[in-house]
Steps between C-alpha positions, in 0.01 A plus 500: 500500500698234327727516199303382199774523237476194278190374679302464176754245374499309831342157512268353760667365815180379658333374690780432750777737394833451325673367811273196534684289243214526251583664170168683475255477213689715248206729417558878510466645850223759530486549878746566779409368845680669791652269760647551848882496504508332158518631146165568335344209315420550131207287385267450205119533536461122539737487799394824672240330725711195589802720575298699754414175679819296458805727463715577804488844660202645312371810680144503629301679381687430175682776315468432127634720219437475128840473328408392148215588272337428169687784332222756524629854535157653552514703182 
């Protein structure tokens, strides 16, 4: 498990990850992609697919967690 405190306010770091020199797209991150010996990558829905193909250290099969939602509490 990973620490998801503040994950809803996190912005997208995809598709390459924050360490690639790219600033990311700025959209809210909705998914966390687990990576080998690297911090997890937080991405928006648009960059989820490209991050699985292009980001360094992505596990295969991929391990993807939902970290942000539409605000539905199911009630």
